[in-house]
DOVOPA-700576 format. One record per residue: chain; residue in three letters; residue number from 1; x, y, z of N, C-alpha, C in turn. Coordinates in steps of 0.02 Angstrom, whole numbers, plus 32768, in hexadecimal, padded with zeros to 4 digits. Example, Ala and Ser with C-alpha at 12.3 -4.5 7.8 and 13.67 -1.06 7.14 Angstrom:
% residues 2
+--------+---------+-----+------+------+------+-------+-------+-------+------+------+------+
| cadena | residuo | num | n_c1 | n_c2 | n_c3 | ca_c1 | ca_c2 | ca_c3 | c_c1 | c_c2 | c_c3 |
+--------+---------+-----+------+------+------+-------+-------+-------+------+------+------+
|      A |     ala |   1 | 8294 | 7EE4 | 8186 |  8267 |  7F1F |  8186 | 8294 | 7F5B | 8186 |
|      A |     ser |   2 | 8282 | 7F90 | 8162 |  82AC |  7FCB |  8165 | 8285 | 8002 | 818A |
+--------+---------+-----+------+------+------+-------+-------+-------+------+------+------+
//
This chain:
% residues 108
+--------+---------+-----+------+------+------+-------+-------+-------+------+------+------+
| cadena | residuo | num | n_c1 | n_c2 | n_c3 | ca_c1 | ca_c2 | ca_c3 | c_c1 | c_c2 | c_c3 |
+--------+---------+-----+------+------+------+-------+-------+-------+------+------+------+
|      A |     met |   1 | 7E45 | 81DB | 7EB0 |  7E2F |  820C |  7EE0 | 7E6B | 8239 | 7EF1 |
|      A |     thr |   2 | 7E63 | 8278 | 7EE8 |  7E99 |  82A7 |  7EF5 | 7E99 | 82BD | 7F3E |
|      A |     ala |   3 | 7ECE | 82E0 | 7F51 |  7ED3 |  82F9 |  7F96 | 7E98 | 8325 | 7FA7 |
|      A |     asn |   4 | 7E82 | 834E | 7F77 |  7E48 |  837A |  7F84 | 7E09 | 8351 | 7F91 |
|      A |     glu |   5 | 7E00 | 831C | 7F6A |  7DC5 |  82F2 |  7F73 | 7DC6 | 82CE | 7FB5 |
|      A |     val |   6 | 7E01 | 82BE | 7FCF |  7E06 |  829A |  800E | 7DF3 | 82C7 | 8048 |
|      A |     ser |   7 | 7DF7 | 8309 | 803F |  7DE5 |  8336 |  8075 | 7D9A | 8331 | 8086 |
|      A |     asp |   8 | 7D72 | 8318 | 8059 |  7D2B |  830B |  8067 | 7D27 | 82D0 | 8097 |
|      A |     gly |   9 | 7CFF | 82D6 | 80CC |  7CFA |  82A3 |  8100 | 7CE7 | 825F | 80E7 |
|      A |     ser |  10 | 7CB5 | 825A | 80BB |  7C9F |  8218 |  80A3 | 7CD5 | 81F9 | 8077 |
|      A |     ala |  11 | 7CF7 | 8221 | 804F |  7D2D |  8206 |  8025 | 7D66 | 81EE | 8051 |
|      A |     thr |  12 | 7D75 | 8213 | 8085 |  7DAB |  81FE |  80B3 | 7D9A | 81BC | 80D4 |
|      A |     arg |  13 | 7D5C | 81B4 | 80EA |  7D47 |  8175 |  8109 | 7D4C | 813C | 80D8 |
|      A |     glu |  14 | 7D3A | 8148 | 8099 |  7D3D |  8113 |  8066 | 7D86 | 80FF | 8059 |
|      A |     val |  15 | 7DB2 | 8130 | 8053 |  7DF9 |  8121 |  8048 | 7E15 | 80F9 | 8083 |
|      A |     arg |  16 | 7E06 | 8110 | 80BF |  7E1D |  80ED |  80FB | 7E03 | 80A6 | 80FC |
|      A |     arg |  17 | 7DC3 | 809C | 80EC |  7DA5 |  8059 |  80EC | 7DC9 | 802C | 80BA |
|      A |     arg |  18 | 7DD5 | 8046 | 807E |  7DF8 |  801E |  804B | 7E3E | 800B | 8062 |
|      A |     leu |  19 | 7E62 | 803B | 807E |  7EA6 |  802E |  8095 | 7EA6 | 7FFC | 80CF |
|      A |     glu |  20 | 7E78 | 8004 | 80FD |  7E75 |  7FD5 |  8136 | 7E62 | 7F8F | 811F |
|      A |     asp |  21 | 7E34 | 7F8A | 80EE |  7E23 |  7F48 |  80D2 | 7E60 | 7F29 | 80B1 |
|      A |     glu |  22 | 7E84 | 7F50 | 808A |  7EC0 |  7F37 |  8068 | 7EF4 | 7F22 | 809C |
|      A |     arg |  23 | 7EFB | 7F49 | 80D1 |  7F2B |  7F38 |  8105 | 7F19 | 7EF6 | 8127 |
|      A |     arg |  24 | 7ED9 | 7EEC | 8136 |  7EC3 |  7EAD |  8155 | 7ED3 | 7E72 | 8128 |
|      A |     lys |  25 | 7EC5 | 7E79 | 80E7 |  7ED3 |  7E42 |  80B8 | 7F1D | 7E32 | 80B5 |
|      A |     arg |  26 | 7F46 | 7E65 | 80AE |  7F8F |  7E5A |  80AA | 7FAA | 7E3D | 80EB |
|      A |     ala |  27 | 7F92 | 7E55 | 8124 |  7FA9 |  7E3C |  8164 | 7F97 | 7DF2 | 816C |
|      A |     ala |  28 | 7F5B | 7DDF | 8157 |  7F46 |  7D99 |  815A | 7F71 | 7D6E | 812C |
|      A |     gln |  29 | 7F81 | 7D87 | 80F0 |  7FAC |  7D63 |  80C2 | 7FF2 | 7D5A | 80E0 |
|      A |     leu |  30 | 800B | 7D8D | 8101 |  804D |  7D8A |  8120 | 804E | 7D56 | 8157 |
|      A |     val |  31 | 801C | 7D56 | 8183 |  8019 |  7D25 |  81B9 | 8016 | 7CDF | 819D |
|      A |     ala |  32 | 7FEC | 7CD4 | 816B |  7FE5 |  7C92 |  814D | 8027 | 7C7A | 812E |
|      A |     leu |  33 | 8049 | 7CA7 | 810B |  8088 |  7C94 |  80EC | 80BE | 7C87 | 8120 |
|      A |     glu |  34 | 80C0 | 7CB0 | 8154 |  80F1 |  7CA4 |  818A | 80E5 | 7C60 | 81AA |
|      A |     glu |  35 | 80A6 | 7C4F | 81B6 |  8096 |  7C0E |  81D4 | 80A8 | 7BD5 | 81A5 |
|      A |     glu |  36 | 809B | 7BDE | 8165 |  80AC |  7BAB |  8133 | 80F7 | 7B9F | 8131 |
|      A |     ile |  37 | 811E | 7BD5 | 8132 |  8167 |  7BCF |  8130 | 8180 | 7BAF | 8170 |
|      A |     glu |  38 | 8162 | 7BC1 | 81A8 |  8177 |  7BA6 |  81E8 | 816C | 7B5A | 81EC |
|      A |     arg |  39 | 8135 | 7B42 | 81CE |  8125 |  7AFB |  81D0 | 814D | 7AD2 | 819E |
|      A |     ala |  40 | 8164 | 7AF1 | 8169 |  8186 |  7ACC |  8133 | 81CE | 7ABD | 8148 |
|      A |     pro |  41 | 81E6 | 7A82 | 8132 |  822E |  7A74 |  813C | 8257 | 7AAA | 8118 |
|      A |     leu |  42 | 828E | 7ABE | 8136 |  82B6 |  7AF4 |  811B | 82C9 | 7AE9 | 80D1 |
|      A |     glu |  43 | 82D8 | 7AAC | 80BF |  82EC |  7A9E |  807A | 82B3 | 7AA6 | 8048 |
|      A |     glu |  44 | 8276 | 7AA9 | 8060 |  823D |  7AB1 |  8033 | 8228 | 7AFA | 802B |
|      A |     val |  45 | 8244 | 7B26 | 8054 |  8233 |  7B6D |  804F | 825A | 7B8B | 8015 |
|      A |     glu |  46 | 8235 | 7BAB | 7FE8 |  8253 |  7BC8 |  7FAC | 8267 | 7C11 | 7FB7 |
|      A |     ala |  47 | 8295 | 7C28 | 7F90 |  82A8 |  7C6F |  7F93 | 826C | 7C9B | 7F83 |
|      A |     ala |  48 | 8240 | 7C83 | 7F58 |  8204 |  7CA9 |  7F46 | 81D7 | 7CB3 | 7F83 |
|      A |     asp |  49 | 81D6 | 7C84 | 7FB1 |  81AE |  7C8C |  7FED | 81C7 | 7CC6 | 8017 |
|      A |     tyr |  50 | 8209 | 7CCC | 801D |  8226 |  7D04 |  8042 | 821A | 7D46 | 801E |
|      A |     ala |  51 | 821B | 7D44 | 7FDC |  820D |  7D81 |  7FB5 | 81C4 | 7D96 | 7FBF |
|      A |     arg |  52 | 8197 | 7D66 | 7FC1 |  8150 |  7D75 |  7FCE | 8147 | 7D93 | 8014 |
|      A |     leu |  53 | 816B | 7D78 | 8045 |  8169 |  7D95 |  8088 | 817E | 7DDE | 8087 |
|      A |     glu |  54 | 81B5 | 7DEB | 8067 |  81CF |  7E30 |  8064 | 819E | 7E5E | 803F |
|      A |     asn |  55 | 8181 | 7E46 | 8009 |  8150 |  7E6E |  7FE3 | 8112 | 7E7E | 800E |
|      A |     leu |  56 | 80FB | 7E4D | 8034 |  80C1 |  7E59 |  805F | 80D2 | 7E8B | 8096 |
|      A |     arg |  57 | 810D | 7E84 | 80B3 |  8122 |  7EB4 |  80E7 | 8128 | 7EFB | 80CA |
|      A |     gln |  58 | 8144 | 7F00 | 808E |  814A |  7F41 |  806E | 8106 | 7F5F | 805E |
|      A |     ser |  59 | 80D8 | 7F36 | 8046 |  8093 |  7F4E |  8039 | 8072 | 7F68 | 8078 |
|      A |     leu |  60 | 807B | 7F44 | 80AF |  805E |  7F5A |  80EF | 807C | 7F9D | 8104 |
|      A |     ala |  61 | 80BD | 7FA6 | 80FA |  80DC |  7FE6 |  810B | 80C1 | 801E | 80DF |
|      A |     glu |  62 | 80B7 | 8010 | 809F |  809B |  8042 |  8071 | 8053 | 8054 | 8084 |
|      A |     ile |  63 | 802C | 8022 | 8097 |  7FE7 |  802F |  80AC | 7FE6 | 8058 | 80EC |
|      A |     asp |  64 | 8011 | 8047 | 811B |  8015 |  806E |  815A | 8028 | 80B7 | 814A |
|      A |     gly |  65 | 8055 | 80C0 | 811B |  8068 |  8104 |  8107 | 802C | 8129 | 80E8 |
|      A |     ala |  66 | 8005 | 8106 | 80C0 |  7FCA |  8126 |  80A1 | 7F97 | 8139 | 80D7 |
|      A |     leu |  67 | 7F8F | 810F | 8109 |  7F60 |  811F |  813F | 7F79 | 815D | 8165 |
|      A |     arg |  68 | 7FBA | 8163 | 816F |  7FD5 |  81A0 |  818F | 7FC8 | 81DD | 8164 |
|      A |     arg |  69 | 7FD0 | 81D6 | 8122 |  7FC3 |  820E |  80F5 | 7F7A | 8223 | 80F6 |
|      A |     val |  70 | 7F4D | 81F2 | 80FD |  7F05 |  8202 |  8104 | 7EFC | 822C | 8143 |
|      A |     asp |  71 | 7F1B | 8216 | 8179 |  7F14 |  8239 |  81BA | 7F30 | 8280 | 81B8 |
|      A |     asp |  72 | 7F69 | 8288 | 8195 |  7F87 |  82CB |  8195 | 7F71 | 82F7 | 815A |
|      A |     gly |  73 | 7F44 | 82DD | 8131 |  7F27 |  8304 |  80FB | 7F51 | 8309 | 80BB |
|      A |     thr |  74 | 7F84 | 82DF | 80B5 |  7FAE |  82E1 |  8079 | 7FA1 | 82A8 | 8049 |
|      A |     tyr |  75 | 7F71 | 827D | 8059 |  7F62 |  8244 |  802D | 7F4C | 825D | 7FE8 |
|      A |     gly |  76 | 7F65 | 823C | 7FB5 |  7F52 |  824C |  7F70 | 7F80 | 827D | 7F4F |
|      A |     gly |  77 | 7FB0 | 8298 | 7F73 |  7FE1 |  82C5 |  7F55 | 8021 | 829F | 7F47 |
|      A |     cys |  78 | 803F | 82AA | 7F0D |  807E |  8289 |  7EFA | 80B7 | 82A3 | 7F26 |
|      A |     glu |  79 | 80DD | 8275 | 7F42 |  8116 |  8288 |  7F6C | 8151 | 82A0 | 7F42 |
|      A |     gly |  80 | 814C | 8296 | 7F00 |  8182 |  82AC |  7ED4 | 8178 | 82F3 | 7EBB |
|      A |     cys |  81 | 813F | 82FF | 7E9B |  8133 |  833F |  7E7B | 8100 | 836A | 7EA0 |
|      A |     gly |  82 | 80DC | 834D | 7ECF |  80AA |  8373 |  7EF5 | 8066 | 8378 | 7ED3 |
|      A |     gln |  83 | 8061 | 8360 | 7E96 |  8021 |  8363 |  7E72 | 7FF4 | 832B | 7E8A |
|      A |     pro |  84 | 7FB2 | 8332 | 7E7F |  7F84 |  82FC |  7E92 | 7F93 | 82BC | 7E6A |
|      A |     ile |  85 | 7F90 | 8284 | 7E8C |  7F96 |  8243 |  7E6B | 7F53 | 8236 | 7E49 |
|      A |     pro |  86 | 7F52 | 8222 | 7E09 |  7F12 |  8216 |  7DE7 | 7EE7 | 81E3 | 7E0C |
|      A |     ala |  87 | 7EA6 | 81EF | 7E0C |  7E76 |  81C4 |  7E2F | 7E7B | 817C | 7E18 |
|      A |     gly |  88 | 7E85 | 8170 | 7DD8 |  7E8A |  812C |  7DBE | 7EC5 | 8107 | 7DDD |
|      A |     arg |  89 | 7EFC | 8129 | 7DE6 |  7F36 |  8109 |  7E05 | 7F27 | 80F7 | 7E4E |
|      A |     leu |  90 | 7F07 | 8125 | 7E72 |  7EF6 |  8118 |  7EB8 | 7EC1 | 80E1 | 7EBE |
|      A |     glu |  91 | 7E97 | 80DB | 7E8B |  7E65 |  80A6 |  7E8B | 7E87 | 8062 | 7E87 |
|      A |     ile |  92 | 7EB9 | 805D | 7E5D |  7EDE |  801E |  7E53 | 7F0E | 8011 | 7E8C |
|      A |     leu |  93 | 7F31 | 8045 | 7EA1 |  7F65 |  8040 |  7ED4 | 7F58 | 8076 | 7F0A |
|      A |     pro |  94 | 7F2A | 8068 | 7F38 |  7F14 |  809C |  7F66 | 7F4B | 80B6 | 7F94 |
|      A |     tyr |  95 | 7F82 | 8094 | 7F98 |  7FB9 |  80AB |  7FC3 | 7FF2 | 80CA | 7F9B |
|      A |     ala |  96 | 7FE4 | 80DC | 7F5C |  8018 |  80FB |  7F31 | 8031 | 813C | 7F50 |
|      A |     arg |  97 | 8073 | 8145 | 7F4E |  8092 |  8182 |  7F69 | 80A5 | 81B2 | 7F31 |
|      A |     phe |  98 | 80A8 | 8199 | 7EF4 |  80C0 |  81C0 |  7EBC | 8091 | 81BA | 7E80 |
|      A |     cys |  99 | 8090 | 81EE | 7E56 |  806F |  81E9 |  7E15 | 809A | 81B9 | 7DEB |
|      A |     val | 100 | 8081 | 81A5 | 7DB1 |  80A5 |  8175 |  7D88 | 80E9 | 8190 | 7D73 |
|      A |     arg | 101 | 80EC | 81CF | 7D5E |  812C |  81EB |  7D48 | 815F | 81EB | 7D81 |
|      A |     cys | 102 | 814C | 8202 | 7DBB |  817B |  8204 |  7DF3 | 818C | 81BE | 7E0D |
|      A |     gln | 103 | 815D | 818F | 7E07 |  816B |  814A |  7E1B | 81A2 | 812E | 7DEF |
|      A |     gly | 104 | 819F | 813D | 7DAE |  81D4 |  8127 |  7D81 | 8218 | 8142 | 7D95 |
|      A |     arg | 105 | 8219 | 8180 | 7DA9 |  8258 |  819E |  7DBF | 8270 | 817F | 7E00 |
|      A |     ala | 106 | 8242 | 8172 | 7E2F |  8255 |  8156 |  7E70 | 826D | 810E | 7E69 |
|      A |     ser | 107 | 8254 | 80EB | 7E36 |  8268 |  80A5 |  7E2C | 82AD | 809D | 7E0D |
|      A |     arg | 108 | 82C5 | 80D3 | 7DEE |  8307 |  80CD |  7DCE | 8340 | 80CF | 7DFD |
+--------+---------+-----+------+------+------+-------+-------+-------+------+------+------+
//
């Protein structure tokens, strides 16, 4: 879904719904993992558990950013080149900030 398509009210509601659903799922996973780590003896907590915590927190921040972009009308536009992010990418990663090419550049 491109930025132009999101300007349609029903499309905007659908994007918001998907993002809010994803946010609820990630937030529930984060709470569950935090509780699991809290209950476990310190020596049993793995570095991977802390990495999962950080990944969930980062995902929530990305989703919150996408919700802000929906609100301000910039959702679906690449923050790197300004071109529309392909609909297939947004379908897979609804909180994507970059097209694939610019994501590769940002990751380097």
